[in-house]
N, C-alpha and C positions, 0 to 999 in steps of 0.2 A: 511190471506195469505195461511195458511194450507188448508182451505176450497177451495180456488181458485186453488191450485195445484191439489187437489183431483178431483175437478170439471173438470179441463182442461184434466187431465189424463183420466177420464171417458169419456169425450167428444171425445178425440182422439181415444180411444178404440172403441167407437160406430161408428165413421167415418170409421176407418180401417176395422172393422168388416163388415160394410155395403158394402164397396168397394169389399172386398173379397167375400162376399155373392153374390153380383151382378155378379162378374166374374164367380163364381161357377155356377150360374144359366144360364149364357150365354153359358158356356161350355156344360152344361147339355142339353140345347135346341139345340145347334149345333149338339150334338151327336144324339138327338132324330130326328132332321131333316134329318141327314144322314141315320139313320136306317129306316126312313119312306119313302125313295125314292121308287118310283114305280118300280116294276120289269119289266125289258125290255123283250118284247116278241121277241124271236128269230124267224125270218121269214125264210121260205124256201129259198134255194139258198143264204144263208148268208156266209160271209167270217169272220172268227175270227181274230180280229186285236190284235197282240201281240206288245204292245208299252211299252218299259221298263221304260218310264216316269211315269208309274202307281205305282212306288215305291214298288219294290219286296224286301221283307225282308227274311232273312234266317229263323228266328223264328217269330211266331205271337206275337203281343204285347197284354198283358193282361191289360195294363194301358189305361183307357178311353182317356187320353190325348195324347196317342202315335201317333195319326194321325192328330193332330192339328198343323197347320203351324201358329206360333204366329206372323210371319211377315205379313201375309196376312189375319189372323184370319179366315182361311178356313180349311176344313177337306181334307187332302190328302188321297186318297184311297190307302190303303195298302193291299198287297197280300202276304201271306206267300209262300215260295217256294213250300210247299206241295200243296197248293191250285192251284198254277200254273201248277204243274205236273199233278194233278188230272184233271184239265180242258183240258189240251192238250190230255190226255188219253181219256177223255169222248168224245172229238170232233172227235176222230177216227171213232167211231160207230154212231155218231149223223148224221142222214140223212139230217138234216137242214144245216149242216156245209159242204160247198163244199171244203174249203181249208183255209189256214192260210196266213195272210198278215203281214209280219214283218215290222213294222214302228219303227225303232230303235232309238228313242230319249232316252236320259238319261242313256245309258249303263255305264257311268262313276260311277253311284251310286250303281251299282250292282256288287257284288264280282265276280271275274273271275271264281272261282270254281262253283258258282251258274249259271253263263252263260254256263259253261261246262255241268252242269246237264240239263239245259234247252235245249241245243243243242242235247244232247243224246235223250231227249224226243221227239224232233222234228224229229230226224232221224227215230225213231220208228213210228211217225205219218205218215211220207212219205211212209212207207212200207204198209200202209193201201190203198195206191193207190191215195190218195188225194194230192193236190198240196200245195207248199209253195212258195210264191214270196216275194221279199224284195225290199223296196224303201227307200232311204234317201237322204237328201241334202248333207250329208257328212258321210264318214265311218271312224271311228277310228279303230285301229287294233283289239280292243276287240269287237266292233260291227261288224266288217267285219268277224271275226272268227265265230260269231253266224250266220251272214247272209249267209255265205258260204254253209250252209246246204240247202238253198233254191234251187228250180228248176231253177228259174230265178232271177237275181239280177239287179236292176236298180238304176241309179244315176242321180241326177239333172244335167242338162247340164252345169250349172255354179257352181257346187258343188265342193267338195274336197275329197281327198283320202289320208289315212296315211298308209304307208307300209315301215317301216324303221328298224325293229328289236326292241329289248327290252333293257332297261337300268334301273338301280336302283341307285338313288342318296340318300346318307345319309347326314344329317346335323350334324356337330360336334360343340359342344359348348365350347370346351376347351379354345379357344382364348377369348371368351366372359368372361368366368370365370376368366381367368388371369387378364383381365382388371378390373373386379369387385372385385378382391382379394378374390375369393371364391375357397377354396381347396376341393378336393373330395378324400375320402378314399374308395378304391375299395377292395372288398374281393371276390376272385374267386379262386376255386380250380385250382391247377397247371395243372391238366389234362384237364380242360375246356378251351382249347385254342381257340375253336370256339364260346365260349359264348360271343358273341360280343355285347350283349345288353348294356353293360356299356362303350363300346369304345367311343361313342360320348362325354363322360364326362371326359375322360382323355387323348385322342389322338386327333390329328388334321387331320387324314386321316385313311382309313381302314388299319388294320394290314394285313400282307401277308396272314395269314390263313383265315381271313374274306373275303379278296378279292377273294381268290380261291373259298370259299364257295358261295359267291354272284354270281360269274361268272358261277359256276356249276348250281345254281338255275335258273339263267336267260337262260342258254343253254337248260336245261331240259324243261322249260316252253315254250320257243320258238319252240322247236322241236315238242311239242304237237300241237301248232297252225299251224306250217308249214305242218305237216303231214296231219292234217284235211283239210286244204285249198287245198293242193296238190291232195288229193284223191277226194275231192268234185268238184274241178274246172278242174282237168286234167292238172295241170301245174306241171312240174318237180320241185322237191324240190331244186335242185341246181339252177334252174332258179329263183325261188322265193327268194333265198338268194342273188343272184346276183342283182336282181331288188331292194332289200332292201339296199344293199351296195351302189348302184348308185343313190338312191332316184329317181328311174325311174318311180314310180307310185304315183304321187301327183296330177295330173290334170285329169279331167274326160276323156279327149281323150286318155290319157295314160292308164287309167284303162280299157277302152274299147279295146284298141290295144292289151294289154297283157292279155285279157280274164278274168280280175277280175270282170267285169260286162257284162251284156248282152245287155244293151242299155242305152242311155242317153235321158231321157224323163222327163216331168213335172208330178207332182202327179195326175193332172186331167186326164192324159193319161193312168193312171193305170186301169181305167175302161175297156179300150180296151184289156189290158192284162188279166184281169179277164174273159172277154168274150171269149178270146182265150182258156181259161181253162174250158170253158163250163158253166160259171156262167151267169144266166139270169139277164139282167139289167132291171130297171124299165122304165117307160115312159120318164123319164128325162135323161135316159142313165146312171143312177147311180147304183152302186152295194150296196146291203143291207149288212150292217156291224154290228157286235156286238163286243164290247170291251172285253178284257180279264176279267176285273173286273165285268162287267155285266154278262158275261157267268159263271164266277166262283161262283157268288152268287146263281146260279141255279143248280150247281153241288153238289148234296147231296146224299150220299150213304145210302139208307134206306133198302137195301136188307138184310144186316146182322146185323140189329139193336140189336138183342138179342144174337148175337154170342159172343164168347170169344174175348178178346181185345189184340191187340198189342199196347202198350203205347209208345208214343214218348215223351221223356223228353229232353228239350232243355237246353244245357249248353252254354249260349251265353254271351260273354263279358269277362272282366277282372275278375280274381278270387280274392276275398277279404275275409278277416276274418269277422266272426260274422253273423249278420242277416241283411236282407234288400231285396229290390225288384227292385231298379231302375237301369236298363241297365248294370247289372253286375251279376256275380255268387258269391253269398255269401255262404261261407262254410256251416254254420249251416242251413241256409234256404234250400240250395240244398240237404243237407243230409236228412232233414225232408221230402222234396218232394220225394226223392228216397225211403225213408222208407215207405211212404204212398202207393207208387206204389207196393212196395214189399209185403205189407200186403193186397193188393187188390186181392182177389181170382179170379176175372174175368180177370185179366191181366195175360196172359200166357207167354208173351215174351216182352222184352223191347228193344227199339232202343234209345240209348243215342246219340243225335245229338250234337256234340262238335264243336263249332266255337269260339275258345278262344286262345289268345296268352299266357295264363297262369297268374301268379300273386303270391299270397301268397303260400309258400310251405306248411305251416301249414293247411290252408284251403283246399288245394289240398288233403292233407292226410286225412282230415275229410271226404271229399267226396269219396275218394278211399275206405275207410273202408265200407261205406254204399253200394258201388257198389259190393264189395266183398261179403257182406252179401246177396245182391240180386242175385248175380250170383250163389250162392249156392242153390237157390230156383227156379230160372227160367232163361232161356237164355237171355244174354245181348249182343246185337250187337252194336258196335260203328260205327256211321256214321260221318265222318269228313267233315266239311264244308271247307271254304277257308283256315282256319288256326286252327291247333290243336297241338300247340307246347308248350314246357316247361310244365307248370302246366296243359295245355290242353292235353298233352300226358300222364302226370302223372295219370289223371283220366280216360284216355282211356286204359291204359295198362292192367287192369284186365278183359277187355271184352273177351267174347268167340270168337268173330270174329271182326276184325277191317277192315272197308271199307273206302277207301279214293278216292277222285277224282284225276285225273292225275296231276292237278295243285294245289292240296292242299299243304300247307306248314305245315310240321309236324316235329316230332323229337325234336331238341333243348333240348336234355336230359342233363341238366346242371343247376347249381344254382349260385347265386351271392348275395352279400350284398353290400350296398353302403351308405355311410354317407357323406352328404354335410356339410362342415364347413364354416359358414359365418362370423367367428370371426374377421378376418382381415378386411373384408368389413365393418362390423359394426363399427370397431374402426377407420379405415383409411378414410372411405367415409362418415360415419354418426357421428362419434365422441363418440360412446358408448365404455365404458370400463367395465371390469368385475373383481370382487373380491369375494372370498368365504372363508368359514371355513369348515373343514371336520373332521369327527371323525375317518375316516379310510383312507387308502392309495388311494382307488379308489371310494370314496363316490361321486365324481363329474362325474363319468363315465356316459355319456349320457346327461349331462347337457349343456345348452347353455353357451358358453364361455370356454368350456373345449375341448382340443385337445387330441385325444386318444394316449396312449403310447404303448410300445412294449407288455406289459403284456395284455392290453385290446385288442390289435390287435390279439394276440394269442388266446384269449377266443372267439372272433368272428369267427376267421378262424376255430376253432375247431367245432363250430356249423355249419358253412358252409360245411365243409368236411363231417360231420355226415349226413347232409341232402342229399348230393350228393351220399354218400354210400347207403343210404336207397333208393333213387330214382332209381339208377342203379340196386339195388337188386330187387326192385319191378318189374322193366321192365324184368329182367332176369326170375323171377318167372312167371309173367303174360304172357310173350311171349314164354316161354319155350326155352330160349336161354342161352348158356353158358355165365357166367359173363364176360369172356374174350372177347367174341363177342360183348356184350353190351358195354363194355368199349371202344371197337374199333370204334363203330358207334355212341357213345354218344359224350362226350367232348363238349356238347353244340351245336353240328352241326345241322343245319336246312336242311331238305330234302324235295323234292317234293314228291307227292304221288307215282310217277313212281319209283323214287329212293328208297323210303321207302319200296315198295313192293319187290324190288330186295334185300334189306338188311335184310328183315324179320320183320320190324317194322309195316308193314301193310300186311293183308292177301290177299285182292283182291281190284281191282279198280272198282269204281262205285259210284252211288249217293244214295240219300235217298230211292228211289224206290228199288234199289238193296238190301239195308240194311233191308228194310221191308220184302222183299221176303225171305231173309236169316233167319230172325227172325221167320217167319211163318214155314219155313222148320225145324228149330231147335226145335220148339215147336210142330211139327207134326200137324199143323193147316191147314185144307183144306178150311174152311170158317172162316172168322174173320173180325173184324172191327178195324180200326185204330183210336186210341184216343190220341189226342194231350193234354199233361198235361201242363196246364197253371198255372199262379200264383193263389193262393187262397186268396190273399190279398183283403180285403174289398174294393169295387170300390170307395166309398167315401174317405177312407183312402188313396187310390192310387192317387186320384185327389189332395188331400191336400199335400201329400208327393212329388208328381211329379210336382206340379204347379211352385214352385220357381225354381227348376232345369231346367225345360223346358223353362221358360221365360228367365232365365239368359243365358242358352246356345244359345237360339235364338238371343238374343241381342249381345252376344260376337261374334257369327259367322257372324252376319250382319256387325259389326264394324271391325272385323279383316280380314274378308274374309275367305273362306273355308280352303285354304291351311295353312294359318297362325294359324287358330283355331285348326287344326289337330295337328300341331307341338306343340302348347301350351298345348294341352291335353296330348301329349306324355311325355313331360317334367314333367308336373304336376303329371302324374301317377307314374313316377319313384321317384321323390323327396318326394312324400307324403307317401311312403310306409315304413313300419318298419319290421324288421325281415328278415329272409332269403327268397329270391325270386326265384321262378322257372318261369321265365317270358321272353318273347320276346317282349319288350315294343315298339320297333319301328315297323312300318308297312312296309313290303316289297312290294312296288308297282312298277311293271315293266311298263314303259311307252315307 
């Protein structure tokens, strides 16, 4: 019998190992096939197609599995924002490229701040004298904001248009917890009245302070969109708001009437539009096109290959303690990355690209320390993506210069702690009971089955208050602001980039290109090359560590649906954390 058990265990190990090995080789061959695709030849009189369905990410992925869609077992072409910006810039002086065609599928997957940066790059492209035209079957507000940069905008005759203003809806779990007999202990400094990250877990609606905050964020973001559309389309801002209030632009004919679009045509008729802009068509009456991904693969800067470097370090995702690589910022790992950049003599300046809602206060402090050490040796410019809040602002505060987009969400200078207590649920719903013996008064502190008392609450609050005091002190020091001023604009409040510049949390408005230019100026570099600092994890190890997570995430997203999966991850990220948090765990999406 013992032999049989050993034999069966060994057989199972061989089978499982064989399956994993086969999957691994499949992924390797997929990657090789993708990398061996023939390079597209850009023909004269070509139009560069910018289609956001090509999966534009803020930070490039160092994981070989990053671009694999496990639902379809295909490779999704991923483009980093820097690749996109470089490609648009290169197209300005490329004689083969006559103009840009915006085919705006998939804008929902691209952060609004990234869309803002792309729109700025397209505005600069237009100044070269080349054209931009846009076509889509339907425009969301985000896609129309981007499309408004075009010389001409076209809509499918049976398409759709969205112009209604912005809203933000939060989901509150308090009623669910009441039904499940789950209690939640919240630890938040009294001063952090805007630190609303924990509100969904003990309230049933927004607090008055959070409601004011959210309304201000929505107003500031909407003003950016309205200002851009008004200037580009020559429509009065008051008129744009009136049209939104009346839902007067939902049908194609209404979009044409109110000058949101220049024509209602089918996509095959776009060839005539290209011809009007001087593009030569082939014998079939078609326009030569090159996709953004195809063009980006050919944009390589070899002019300054031996020059000094400006390093871009990406801080992308939730901030967690310890070490790791997968879709998050691990404190020790990020600190080691920053240290390696600091010790690289060829790196003369650093751009820290922050796109994070925060997370562990301890991990944020570990990263902060390395940024301080690096700042003492070379210029550090912070480039904020869509969100650089809480811990994301903690690690931004020591930068020499902070650059944010107009619609970046930042600030949220505040902390909290939260302990979920499932004891009643386990007893009343499941039937579990707890009993224990202790050597001291608080030996059961932190144990399952134990509810915290007044003494333990005081200890936790002492730690929370200490972290908040340090956080605000570091902001005061890093931003050269009086502590009274910091306390006034802190309190856990979230600001847009426009608001943050006004209150001193941000130095200037702009994107990644602006941050790179500032870094070059700070380091007195006339010629330089930009070096993106990616993970140093072994590719084979990355495949093994990421395989399970990628497959599991793909299955859950497929079964739950994207929206439910996002909510699931938000709750999971909160309840799974320990210690004091500097985090904005909910995502503010204006729709």
